[in-house]
N, C-alpha and C positions, 0 to 999 in steps of 0.2 A: 450525591456523589456516585459516579459510575465505576463499579469495581470489576466490570467485565473486561477480560484481557482481549487485546487486539491480536488476531491471528490472520494469516494469509487466507485461510478458509473463510473467515468472517468478512474480510475485505472483498473477496470474490463474490460472496452472496449479496453484498450491498452495492455492487458495481453494475450499472446497466451497459447496454451495447455501445454507448458512446465513450466508455472508459476502458481501462485495462488494469490488470494486476500482473506483475512480472517478477519472478524470482531471479536474482542476480547475485550469485555467491552467497554471502551472509546478509544480503540486503533484499528487501521487497520494494519495488517501485510501483506506485499506484497513481491512477488518475481517474477522476469521476467528473461527469458533466454537472455543472452548477448553474442555477439561475438565481442570482442574488438580488434581483430587482434593480431598478434605476439603470437599465441598460447593461448591467454586469452579468454577462452570459459567457460561458466557456468552460474549459477543463482546468481543474486544479492539478497540482502536482505535489506528491508526498514521497518521502524516502523513509523507510523503516529499516531497522537492523534487528537481527535475532537477539532476543533477550535470554533465550534458552536454546540449547542445542537439541537436534533430533536424537531420539534413542531408537536404535535399530532393534529389530526382532518382532515378536508377536506377543500379544497379551496386554494385560492391564498397564504395564510399565512402558510399553512401546509408545513412541511419539514421532509422527512423520513431520517433515518440514512444514507442511501447511497447517499443522496443529501447534507449532511453537509460538510462544508469546513474542510479540514484536514491540520495540520501542520506536516512537516517532523521533527521527533525528533531523529532518529538514522538511519545510513546507513552504511552497512558493507564495509570495505576497500578491502575485498577479494571476489572472486567468489566461489560458492559452486558447488559440483558435481551434485546436483539436488535441486528441490524446497523444499523437506523435510528437508534437512540439512540447507537450507537458512531460512526456517521458524523456525526451532529450534533455530537458532541464534537470530531471531527476538523476539521469546518468551522470551529469556533470557535478552532482552533489553527493556522490558516494565515496569520496575520498576522506 
């Protein structure tokens, strides 16, 4: 069982140059290049929503947007030709 929380910072570290991670209000839109075998190659699309709010200030209790825990709220069943098409799908699933 993986108890590590998902954050925007963690998503950015795991995303290569073929993908992207974008903050959009209380959402984070993410796409990464995937090679799943049997000809399944392309970009995935995921939508995350803040599970906790940023805490402004300095010190131990401060938390920036990129450090907030995220909940996965939507994930595409298909792969896309590129990150742009994947993020377009993600924008459409932020409501």
